[in-house]
C-alpha positions in Angstrom: -137.7 -54.9 -55.1 -139.6 -53.4 -52.0 -142.9 -53.9 -53.9 -142.1 -57.6 -54.2 -141.4 -57.8 -50.5 -144.6 -56.0 -49.6 -146.6 -58.5 -51.7 -145.6 -61.4 -49.5 -148.4 -63.6 -48.3 -149.8 -63.1 -44.8 -148.8 -66.7 -44.0 -145.2 -66.4 -45.3 -142.4 -67.7 -43.2 -139.2 -65.7 -42.9 -135.9 -66.9 -41.7 -134.3 -63.7 -40.2 -130.7 -63.7 -39.2 -128.0 -61.3 -38.3 -124.5 -62.4 -39.2 -120.9 -61.4 -39.3 -119.3 -61.1 -42.7 -117.7 -64.6 -42.1 -121.1 -66.2 -41.2 -121.2 -66.3 -37.4 -124.2 -65.5 -35.3 -122.3 -64.1 -32.4 -118.7 -63.7 -31.1 -117.2 -64.2 -27.7 -116.5 -61.0 -25.8 -118.3 -58.8 -28.4 -121.4 -56.7 -27.4 -124.9 -57.3 -28.9 -125.1 -56.4 -32.6 -121.3 -56.4 -32.5 -121.6 -52.9 -31.1 -122.5 -51.5 -34.6 -126.3 -50.8 -34.3 -127.2 -47.3 -35.4 -130.3 -45.2 -35.4 -131.5 -46.3 -38.9 -131.2 -49.9 -38.0 -132.9 -49.5 -34.7 -135.8 -47.6 -36.2 -136.2 -50.3 -38.8 -136.3 -53.0 -36.0 -139.1 -51.0 -34.4 -141.0 -50.9 -37.6 -140.6 -54.7 -38.1 -141.9 -55.3 -34.6 -145.2 -53.7 -35.6 -145.9 -56.1 -38.5 -147.6 -58.8 -36.4 -145.2 -61.6 -36.7 -145.5 -64.8 -34.7 -141.9 -65.7 -33.7 -140.7 -69.2 -33.8 -138.0 -70.5 -31.3 -136.1 -73.6 -30.6 -135.6 -74.5 -26.9 -132.0 -73.1 -26.5 -132.9 -69.7 -28.0 -136.0 -69.6 -25.9 -134.1 -70.2 -22.7 -131.6 -67.6 -23.6 -133.9 -64.9 -24.9 -136.5 -65.3 -22.1 -133.9 -65.0 -19.5 -132.4 -61.9 -21.1 -135.9 -60.4 -21.5 -136.6 -61.0 -17.8 -133.2 -59.5 -16.8 -133.8 -56.4 -19.0 -137.2 -55.9 -17.5 -135.8 -56.0 -13.9 -133.5 -53.0 -14.7 -129.8 -52.6 -13.8 -128.9 -55.4 -16.2 -126.1 -53.7 -18.1 -128.0 -53.8 -21.4 -128.0 -50.6 -23.4 -131.3 -48.7 -23.5 -131.9 -50.0 -27.1 -131.0 -53.6 -26.2 -133.3 -53.5 -23.1 -136.2 -52.1 -25.1 -135.8 -54.7 -27.8 -135.7 -57.5 -25.2 -138.5 -56.4 -23.0 -140.7 -55.7 -26.1 -140.6 -59.4 -27.0 -142.8 -60.3 -24.1 -145.8 -58.8 -25.8 -145.5 -60.6 -29.1 -146.8 -64.1 -29.9 -144.2 -66.8 -29.7 -144.2 -70.5 -30.6 -141.5 -72.7 -29.0 -140.6 -76.1 -30.3 -139.1 -78.4 -27.7 -139.4 -81.9 -26.2 -137.6 -80.9 -23.1 -139.4 -77.7 -21.9 -142.5 -78.1 -19.8 -145.8 -76.1 -20.1 -146.8 -73.6 -19.0 -143.9 -71.5 -20.3 -143.1 -68.5 -18.1 -142.4 -66.0 -20.9 -145.7 -64.2 -21.7 -147.5 -65.1 -25.0 -145.4 -68.2 -25.5 -147.0 -71.5 -26.7 -145.1 -74.8 -26.4 -145.2 -77.4 -29.2 -143.7 -80.7 -28.3 -144.3 -82.4 -31.7 -142.4 -82.2 -34.9 -141.6 -78.6 -35.9 -141.8 -79.1 -39.6 -145.3 -80.6 -39.3 -146.5 -77.9 -37.0 -145.2 -75.0 -39.1 -146.7 -76.7 -42.2 -150.1 -76.6 -40.5 -149.6 -73.0 -39.3 -148.9 -71.9 -42.9 -151.8 -74.0 -44.2 -154.3 -72.3 -41.8 -152.9 -68.8 -42.4 -152.3 -67.9 -38.8 -150.4 -64.7 -40.0 -146.8 -63.9 -40.9 -144.2 -66.1 -39.2 -140.5 -65.3 -38.5 -137.7 -67.2 -36.8 -135.6 -65.5 -34.2 -132.2 -67.0 -33.7 -132.8 -70.8 -33.4 -130.2 -71.9 -36.0 -131.1 -75.6 -36.0 -134.8 -74.8 -36.4 -134.1 -72.5 -39.3 -132.0 -75.2 -41.0 -134.8 -77.7 -40.6 -137.5 -75.4 -41.9 -135.4 -74.4 -44.9 -134.5 -78.0 -45.8 -138.2 -78.8 -45.7 -139.0 -76.1 -48.3 -141.1 -74.1 -45.9 -139.2 -70.8 -46.0 -140.6 -68.1 -48.2 -138.1 -65.4 -47.4 -134.5 -65.7 -46.3 -133.2 -62.4 -44.8 -129.9 -61.5 -43.4 -128.4 -58.3 -42.0 -124.6 -58.5 -42.5 -122.5 -56.7 -40.0 -119.1 -55.6 -41.3 -116.9 -57.6 -39.0 -114.8 -60.8 -39.3 -114.8 -62.8 -36.1 -112.7 -65.7 -37.2 -111.0 -66.1 -33.8 -113.9 -65.2 -31.5 -116.9 -66.2 -33.7 -119.5 -68.6 -32.3 -122.4 -70.4 -33.9 -121.5 -70.9 -37.5 -124.8 -70.3 -39.3 -124.6 -72.3 -42.6 -123.0 -75.5 -41.5 -125.3 -78.4 -42.4 -127.4 -76.4 -44.9 -128.6 -77.9 -48.1 -127.6 -76.2 -51.4 -129.9 -73.2 -51.9 -130.5 -70.9 -54.8 -131.4 -67.3 -53.7 -133.4 -64.7 -55.7 -132.9 -61.3 -54.3 -136.1 -59.3 -53.7 -134.9 -56.5 -51.4 -131.7 -54.9 -50.2 -130.8 -51.7 -48.3 -128.0 -50.2 -46.2 -128.5 -49.0 -42.6 -126.3 -46.3 -41.1 -123.8 -46.6 -43.9 -122.5 -49.9 -42.8 -125.1 -52.7 -42.2 -126.3 -54.5 -45.3 -129.8 -56.0 -45.4 -130.2 -58.8 -48.0 -133.6 -60.5 -48.6 -134.1 -63.5 -50.9 -136.7 -66.0 -52.0 -134.9 -69.3 -51.4 -135.1 -72.5 -53.5 -133.6 -75.6 -52.0 -131.6 -77.6 -54.6 -130.8 -81.3 -54.6 -127.5 -80.7 -56.3 -125.5 -77.9 -58.0 -127.4 -75.9 -60.7 -127.3 -77.7 -64.0 -126.5 -81.1 -62.6 -128.8 -84.1 -63.1 -129.8 -83.9 -59.4 -130.6 -80.2 -59.2 
């Protein structure tokens, strides 16, 4: 399965999410990565950061992540060493931010603002082969790009927690029906499960006249 993943096109778009077992992106009062990041997972994150992705953001995630990156760079922020390194490293990578409310120029280094339609812009980015693309957070953006059929890879890292009482940001609400073909999987640190798929958006349940 890893060979299939390696063969992905240089202009592929990946939706990349971390989730609790019950499908939340975060949880109130819990630390980053639900406190379960380990050396294998962190090493893999470092390797992923070297693959030349252009990261796609919505406005809310951009505001949050840019502020956190600036805070981590200033020191004394309370982030762990691993969290701080991950956040400050994002300043150096290319980022495209889709927003009608933010104003150029953006203050986070290497960030380009696109005020127009995200689906149209990403379609053009894929057509012109600007390099591998990946979302970062930005749940509404991910949903729009998936529904438009633009997503080539759908990857989640499942953290073994259920945050039914404290969970925030339900990931799959509003999604279309999607068939997923697994192309890669692995386990980090004996507890985190990576699952990577090729998604196919369906117009109805499989086997129905609308699928």
